[in-house]
C-alpha positions in Angstrom: 11.5 -39.1 -38.2 10.6 -41.3 -35.2 10.4 -39.6 -31.8 12.8 -40.8 -29.1 11.1 -42.3 -26.0 12.2 -40.6 -22.9 13.7 -42.7 -20.2 13.2 -42.4 -16.4 16.3 -40.6 -15.1 17.3 -41.5 -11.5 19.6 -38.5 -11.1 18.0 -35.1 -10.1 19.2 -31.6 -9.6 20.8 -31.2 -6.2 22.1 -34.9 -6.0 25.7 -35.6 -5.0 27.2 -37.7 -7.7 30.5 -39.5 -8.6 31.9 -39.5 -12.1 32.5 -43.2 -13.2 34.2 -42.6 -16.5 36.0 -40.0 -18.6 38.7 -37.5 -17.9 37.2 -36.5 -14.5 36.8 -40.1 -13.2 36.5 -40.3 -9.4 35.5 -36.6 -8.9 32.5 -35.8 -6.8 30.1 -32.9 -7.3 26.5 -31.6 -7.1 24.2 -31.8 -10.0 23.4 -28.3 -11.2 20.8 -29.3 -13.9 19.6 -32.2 -16.0 18.8 -32.3 -19.7 16.2 -35.0 -20.1 16.1 -35.0 -23.9 19.8 -35.7 -24.3 20.3 -37.7 -21.0 23.0 -35.3 -19.9 23.7 -33.4 -16.6 25.7 -30.5 -15.4 27.9 -31.2 -12.4 29.7 -28.6 -10.4 33.5 -28.7 -11.0 33.3 -31.5 -13.5 34.0 -31.5 -17.3 35.2 -27.9 -17.2 35.6 -26.1 -20.6 36.9 -22.7 -21.4 34.8 -20.2 -23.3 35.8 -16.9 -24.9 33.3 -14.3 -23.6 33.0 -10.9 -25.4 32.8 -7.8 -23.3 29.4 -6.4 -22.2 28.4 -3.4 -20.1 28.2 -5.5 -16.9 30.8 -8.2 -17.8 34.5 -7.5 -18.5 34.8 -10.5 -20.9 37.8 -12.7 -21.4 38.3 -16.4 -21.1 36.0 -18.0 -18.5 35.7 -21.6 -17.3 32.3 -23.3 -17.0 30.8 -26.8 -16.7 29.8 -28.7 -19.8 27.2 -31.4 -19.9 28.2 -35.0 -19.1 26.3 -38.1 -20.0 24.1 -39.6 -17.3 25.6 -43.1 -17.8 29.0 -41.8 -16.6 27.5 -40.7 -13.3 26.6 -42.6 -10.1 24.7 -41.2 -7.1 26.8 -41.0 -4.0 25.5 -43.0 -1.0 24.3 -40.6 1.7 25.8 -42.8 4.5 29.2 -43.8 3.1 29.8 -41.5 0.1 30.5 -44.4 -2.3 28.8 -44.9 -5.6 25.5 -46.7 -5.5 22.5 -47.7 -7.6 19.2 -46.1 -7.0 15.9 -47.8 -6.3 12.3 -46.7 -5.6 10.1 -47.6 -2.6 6.9 -46.4 -1.1 6.9 -45.3 2.5 4.1 -45.9 5.1 2.7 -42.4 4.5 2.3 -43.1 0.8 5.3 -41.1 -0.6 7.3 -42.7 -3.3 11.0 -42.0 -2.6 14.4 -42.9 -4.0 16.8 -45.0 -1.9 20.4 -46.1 -2.1 20.6 -49.8 -2.9 24.0 -50.2 -1.1 22.9 -48.9 2.4 19.1 -48.7 2.1 19.3 -45.0 3.1 16.6 -42.7 1.6 18.0 -40.1 -0.8 14.9 -37.9 -1.2 14.4 -35.7 1.8 
């Protein structure tokens, strides 16, 4: 079985993103985590699913809601200046750091 080549993901944990497609289209949220092997991300308040949790000593159990993974292609990074969806580019600053920037406004995303 051939091994899948990993692609460079432009979305990272902590980014503010906008959902571009699916049942939660238009919602905004923060990226909680990224799965690089499956190209999926967990976004707060987006793609909520209900899970039946059995009772434990510390948890009462019952039906709980939690975020499910959403494909990276359905997400767009929110522009830090305007809040709209934007594409992401890379540039090198004068001090030698490689940073991500929003292509719409030119604003640097990485702090």
